[in-house]
N, C-alpha and C positions, 0 to 999 in steps of 0.2 A: 824706534823699533816698535812693532805692532805686537802686542800681547793681549791675552785674555786676562782680566785682573783676578789676581789670586789673594791679593793683600788689601787692607784697608787702605784708603788713600789718606794718609795722615803724615804731614809733612811735619818734621821735628826740627828741622832748621839746620841739621848737619847730615852729612852722609854716614851711613852705618853699614856695616857687613851684613850679609844673609842672616848669619847666626844670631846677631843683636836684634833683628826684627821678627822673630818667632811669634811674639804677642800680637802682630799685625794681619797673621795669617787667616783668611776668612775659613768657615767651615767647609766650603766648595773647594778651597784651596789646598785642604789637606788631602783631598782626593785627586786635584789636578797637578800638584806639584811633584809627586813621587813619580807619575808617569808622564811628566813633561807636557800635558795637554796645553797648558799655559803658553808654552813656546810655538804651539803648531801655526799661528796665524803669523809668524815671521817668514813663511814662506811668500807673503805678498811682499816683504821687504826683499826677497831674492829676485821676484818677477819685476820689481822696480829698478832693479840694479844697485840697491843700497846694501845689499850684504849677500854673503855666498852660503852655500850650504856648510862648506868646511872652511875654517878659519880661525881667528882668534877672538874669543868671546869679548865684547867690549865691556868696559868697566863703567860706573858711575862717573859722570863728568869730573865731580869734586875729587875722587880718588885718581882718576887719569891725571889731572893736573899735578897733584900732590906727588903720585909716584914718578911722574916724568922729570920733576924738579929733584926728586931725592934718590931714585934708583937708576944707575948707570945702564945704558942701552935698552932702558924702557921704551924709549921712542921707536925703536925697531919694530915694536908690535904694530905700528900704524903704515908698515910697508905692504900689508896686505888687508883687503876687505875684511871687515868684521863677518864672522861666520855663526851659525845656529850652534855647531858643535865643532870641537877641535881636539889636538892632541892633549892639551891641558884639561880639558873638560872630562876626557875619558880616562886620564891616568893620574889626575891629582883630585883634590878635594875642594870645595868651596873655602876661599880664604878668609880668615879672620884678623890677620895681622900683617903689617909690612914684611916681616920675614917670611911669611907664608906666600905673599906675593911675589918676593924673590925666587922662590922655589918655583912657583907656578910659571913666573916669567922664565924661567930655564926652560921648561917644556914648549912654552911659546916659540922661543928663540930657536929651539930644535926644529920645531916644525918650519919656520921661516927658511931655515937653512937648508932642509931636507924635503922640501914640499915635491911631491910627485903623484901619479895616478894611483900607483899602487899604495902608498901611504894614505892617501885619501880613501881608498876602498876599505884599508883596516879601520880607519877611523870610523867609518860608516858601521862596519860590523861591530866594533867595540861599542859604538852608540846605541846599536840596536839591543846588544846585550845588556848595557846600563839600563835602558828603558824597561825592558822585560823584567829584569831582575830588580829593579828599582834600586839600583846602586848610585850612592851619591847624591841624590837629591835632597834637599832641605824644604 
């Protein structure tokens, strides 16, 4: 995924949720992250065919492997290409625990089952609202 750097490149050896990484956010990141400017370059991934505009937000590789082994139906997230935004991103929060990931997964699976053009348009409108009103960013 192509992104603008908004956090210090500091490897701790283990995967951490976004809320546990607040100390790594750069000064410029405090401006970029709430309005999601750091995500803009992911349009390159769309043009390369690696992502879609609407889909399921990819997880860190370590979390992805862990959740696939521990959470039933987690693997169904891979039925669609990853997306810049999605139903779980606009309807839920950043996850901090496995239990929260299970809730987020329910939103992802709902999207997998009910994906259509009108649903995608609704997600786009909700994403614009989230960016304008800085809702949900960390």
